[in-house]
Each structure stands twice: as C-alpha cells, then as structure tokens.
C-alpha positions in Angstrom: 20.4 -41.1 20.8 23.9 -41.4 19.2 25.1 -45.0 18.2 28.9 -46.1 18.7 29.5 -45.6 15.3 29.2 -41.8 15.0 32.3 -41.8 17.3 35.4 -39.9 15.2 32.6 -39.2 12.6 34.9 -37.4 10.4 37.8 -40.2 10.6 35.2 -42.4 8.8 34.0 -40.5 6.4 37.6 -40.2 5.7 38.0 -43.7 5.0 34.9 -44.3 3.1 36.1 -42.1 0.7 37.0 -43.2 -2.8 40.9 -43.5 -3.6 41.5 -41.1 -6.3 45.0 -41.6 -8.5 46.1 -38.1 -7.7 45.9 -37.9 -3.9 47.6 -41.7 -4.0 51.3 -41.5 -2.0 53.9 -43.4 -1.8 56.0 -42.4 1.5 59.9 -41.4 1.3 58.9 -41.1 -3.0 58.2 -39.1 -5.3 54.8 -38.6 -6.5 53.7 -40.8 -9.7 50.7 -39.8 -11.7 48.8 -43.3 -12.9 47.4 -41.7 -16.4 48.9 -40.4 -19.6 47.2 -37.4 -19.5 47.3 -36.8 -15.8 50.1 -35.2 -13.4 51.4 -34.6 -10.7 53.8 -32.2 -8.8 56.1 -32.7 -6.0 57.3 -30.4 -3.1 60.1 -28.5 -6.0 57.2 -28.4 -8.8 58.7 -31.1 -10.7 56.1 -33.2 -12.6 56.7 -37.1 -12.7 55.4 -39.6 -14.8 55.3 -43.3 -15.0 56.9 -44.4 -17.8 59.7 -47.3 -19.0 62.7 -44.8 -19.0 62.4 -43.2 -15.2 60.8 -46.0 -13.2 61.5 -49.3 -12.2 58.4 -51.0 -13.1 59.9 -54.4 -14.3 56.7 -55.5 -16.5 58.0 -52.5 -18.9 61.7 -53.6 -19.1 61.1 -57.7 -19.2 61.2 -58.8 -23.1 59.1 -61.7 -22.7 56.3 -59.6 -20.9 56.1 -57.4 -23.0 56.0 -59.5 -26.1 53.5 -60.8 -24.4 51.5 -57.7 -24.2 52.5 -56.7 -28.1 51.4 -59.9 -29.6 48.1 -58.7 -28.6 47.9 -55.5 -30.4 47.1 -53.8 -33.7 49.8 -53.2 -36.4 49.1 -49.6 -35.6 49.5 -49.4 -31.2 52.3 -51.7 -32.6 54.0 -49.1 -34.8 52.9 -46.1 -31.8 54.8 -48.7 -28.8 57.2 -48.9 -31.5 58.6 -45.3 -30.7 58.7 -45.6 -26.9 62.1 -46.4 -26.2 64.1 -48.8 -28.1 64.1 -51.7 -26.1 60.0 -51.7 -27.1 61.1 -50.6 -30.2 63.8 -53.9 -30.3 60.6 -56.1 -29.4 58.4 -54.3 -31.7 59.8 -54.5 -34.6 60.5 -58.3 -34.7 59.2 -59.6 -38.2 57.3 -62.6 -36.5 55.2 -60.4 -34.3 54.7 -57.8 -37.4 53.3 -60.4 -39.5 51.1 -61.9 -36.9 49.8 -58.2 -36.1 49.2 -57.5 -40.1 47.5 -61.0 -41.2 45.3 -60.8 -38.1 42.1 -58.6 -39.2 42.3 -60.4 -42.2 43.2 -64.2 -41.1 45.4 -64.9 -43.3 47.4 -67.9 -43.6 50.9 -66.5 -44.6 52.6 -63.3 -45.8 55.4 -64.2 -47.9 58.2 -61.7 -48.8 60.4 -58.9 -47.0 58.8 -55.2 -47.8 61.6 -52.5 -49.6 60.3 -50.3 -46.1 59.7 -51.5 -42.5 56.6 -48.7 -42.9 54.6 -51.3 -44.9 53.3 -52.9 -41.9 52.6 -49.8 -40.3 49.1 -49.7 -42.6 47.4 -53.6 -43.3 43.8 -51.5 -44.2 42.1 -53.0 -47.2 44.2 -51.0 -49.7 47.2 -53.0 -49.0 46.1 -55.7 -50.8 45.5 -56.7 -54.7 44.4 -59.8 -56.7 46.4 -60.4 -59.2 44.7 -61.2 -62.3 46.7 -62.7 -65.9 45.0 -61.1 -68.9 44.0 -63.0 -71.7 42.0 -62.2 -74.8 39.3 -60.1 -74.3 40.2 -58.6 -71.0 38.6 -55.1 -70.8 39.0 -53.2 -67.4 35.4 -52.7 -67.7 34.7 -56.6 -67.8 37.3 -57.0 -65.0 35.6 -54.5 -62.4 32.2 -56.4 -63.5 33.8 -59.8 -62.6 35.5 -58.9 -59.3 32.8 -55.9 -57.8 34.7 -52.9 -58.1 35.3 -49.8 -59.8 36.9 -49.2 -63.0 38.7 -45.7 -61.7 39.6 -48.3 -58.7 41.6 -50.7 -60.8 43.4 -47.7 -63.0 44.0 -45.8 -59.9 45.7 -49.2 -58.3 47.4 -49.8 -61.6 48.7 -46.0 -62.6 46.9 -46.2 -65.5 45.6 -43.1 -67.6 43.5 -44.8 -70.5 42.0 -48.6 -70.8 44.7 -48.4 -73.4 47.2 -48.9 -70.7 46.2 -52.8 -70.6 47.3 -54.3 -73.9 51.0 -53.5 -72.8 50.5 -55.5 -70.2 50.2 -59.4 -69.0 48.7 -58.7 -65.8 46.7 -56.1 -63.9 46.1 -56.0 -59.7 42.0 -56.1 -58.6 41.6 -53.6 -55.7 40.1 -56.2 -53.3 36.4 -55.5 -52.9 35.5 -58.8 -50.7 37.7 -59.1 -47.7 36.6 -63.0 -47.6 38.9 -63.4 -50.3 41.1 -63.0 -47.9 40.5 -65.9 -45.1 42.9 -68.5 -45.0 45.2 -67.2 -48.1 48.7 -66.4 -48.6 49.6 -63.3 -49.8 53.5 -61.8 -51.3 54.6 -58.7 -51.2 55.6 -57.5 -54.3 56.7 -54.0 -55.9 55.0 -53.4 -58.9 56.3 -51.9 -61.7 53.5 -50.4 -63.6 51.4 -49.6 -60.4 54.5 -48.2 -58.9 54.0 -49.4 -55.6 54.2 -52.4 -53.1 51.3 -54.4 -52.0 50.4 -57.9 -50.6 49.3 -59.8 -53.9 46.9 -62.4 -53.7 46.5 -65.1 -56.0 43.7 -67.0 -56.0 44.9 -68.9 -59.2 47.8 -70.4 -57.0 51.1 -70.1 -56.1 53.0 -67.1 -58.3 55.2 -67.4 -61.1 58.4 -65.6 -59.9 60.1 -66.1 -63.0 57.5 -64.5 -65.3 57.0 -61.6 -62.4 60.6 -60.7 -63.3 60.2 -60.7 -66.6 57.0 -58.2 -66.3 58.3 -55.9 -63.7 61.2 -55.5 -65.5 59.5 -55.2 -68.8 62.5 -57.0 -70.6 60.2 -59.6 -72.6 59.9 -58.9 -76.2 55.9 -59.4 -76.0 55.9 -57.1 -73.4 57.6 -54.5 -75.6 55.8 -55.1 -78.4 52.1 -54.3 -76.5 54.0 -51.1 -75.4 54.5 -50.0 -79.2 50.8 -51.0 -80.1 49.4 -49.4 -77.2 51.4 -46.0 -78.4 50.4 -46.8 -81.9 46.7 -46.7 -80.7 47.2 -43.8 -78.2 49.3 -41.6 -80.0 47.7 -42.5 -83.6 51.2 -42.8 -85.4 53.4 -45.3 -86.9 55.2 -48.1 -85.8 58.7 -46.1 -86.1 57.5 -42.8 -84.2 56.4 -45.2 -81.3 59.4 -46.8 -80.9 61.0 -43.2 -81.5 59.0 -41.8 -78.6 59.3 -44.7 -76.1 63.2 -44.8 -76.7 63.7 -41.1 -75.8 61.2 -41.2 -73.0 63.8 -44.5 -71.5 61.1 -47.3 -72.2 58.3 -45.2 -70.2 55.3 -45.5 -72.0 53.7 -42.2 -70.0 56.6 -39.9 -70.3 56.4 -41.5 -74.2 53.1 -39.7 -74.5 53.8 -36.6 -72.9 56.6 -36.5 -75.1 54.3 -36.5 -77.6 52.2 -34.5 -76.9 54.7 -31.5 -76.4 55.8 -32.2 -79.7 52.2 -31.8 -81.3 51.3 -28.8 -79.2 54.4 -27.0 -80.6 53.8 -28.2 -84.1 49.9 -26.8 -83.4 51.2 -23.2 -82.9 54.1 -22.8 -85.2 51.4 -24.0 -88.1 52.9 -27.1 -88.5 50.5 -29.3 -88.0 
C-alpha cells in the first residue's frame, strides 16, 4: 500500500538533496564560485570568481567592515590581505592596525618607533625581538648566555660577532629572547643596531632607553668606543697600537674589514717568505 507521501517521489528526493555551492544558480546572473579553489563556468565557458575586483558585495569595499575583519587577523594574513587590491592595502597598511597585530601574540604593551621598511611588520616571530644588555666589567658572552638562558652562538649570531673579543668594543649587546614571558606587558623600541646590522624590537628590562647614548653607540663616535675597538683589534691581531689604528683607518672604521685586511697582508708575507 502506497502512502500519499510517495507521490512525486522524484520531486521529493530532489528537495531533500543537500545544496552544493557548485549547483547554486542565480536567475539572470553569471555563475559564481564561492570558494577560492573552486571554479564555475558559464555557458560561454568563462570562469567567474567572487572577489573584491569583480563583485558588488558591499562588505568587500566598506572600510569599516574591512577594518573590523582585519583587526582579527595575524600579521601574516594581514600582509596577504594588503596584496589583494589598493583599497585593502590602504586599510591593512594602517600603522595602528599593524602595531596591534604585531604585539597581540606576545601581549606587548606598546611598540615605539618607525621601522625603515614596511616589511618589518610582516614577521613578529620571537627572533624579531631582542633584549638590550648594558655591558659592565666582568661580562662575557658565556656569562650572559647563562644569565639569560640562551645559547652562546645565538648571541654571537644576533650581534654579528666573529669571536668573543668583539664584546670589548661595544657598550651593549643584544640578547635573544629565550623566555617569551618577558615580553608580556613590556614596551619594545624599534632600533637599527649598527653592530648587529639588523632592525629589531628591543626590550629594555631596566627601563626607558637613553636615546642620546644609543645615538652615540650606533655611530661609534665616542672616544671610549673607539678605544675599545682598537684594544680589541690589538688582542685579535697581536699587534701594537699603531698597527691596529692603521688597519682600522684603511677599513673606514669597520673592525671586521680591518681584520680581513690584516689577514690578507699576513698571508701574503708568509707566502713570500717575509714573515
């Protein structure tokens, strides 16, 4: 005995079928795909993809809506959104939004300073941060590694140091952040370190940085800093004060270039039998 519900069985089965995005059609409108990876073809064989450039979806062109969405994105996705179109770039490149996304994972209080390149905001990994340590008598790379629970090679790599002797020509060292809890509630200052030759967000555990001292440090213009560089070269080269000054002068004040020049001259002397 057939039930009345069995009438038009084929039509009923069609109604109960799940609705797929690919089968969604709009009368008198081109077929649209609702996913980035999917595609749909109209009668003419052309593919139409829903995007900010070819749709009338108001949310994609409304700055307030875009800002609300972008504020939830991490820095990587925010950088990707900036590549979609000019409108998205203008919203995603807002300094306040970039700063919020940059400091959100680490619960930073603030980030002070302007980076030299906008690409600085695209990476907020732990390697982008560093701790400023003011060097005092008795400090060594090994002792600082133990104090901050980091590796010696990580300190050397961050500060662009070839050997432990490089510590004597500096007034501070950048220390990698080994414990991210130090960043919670802290304020970081964007700085381009002259020795490390990189731009990092520096955390000062002892308080606010001395901007005047940092300027003198980065330019290596203090007599004390120059004296330390010369003393370091003397120990590394095992030469007198005049020789160290000479190689520093011909290398435009670059200690690494001075060591390279000295090594090449020493190699030439040994090759010719003068040494």
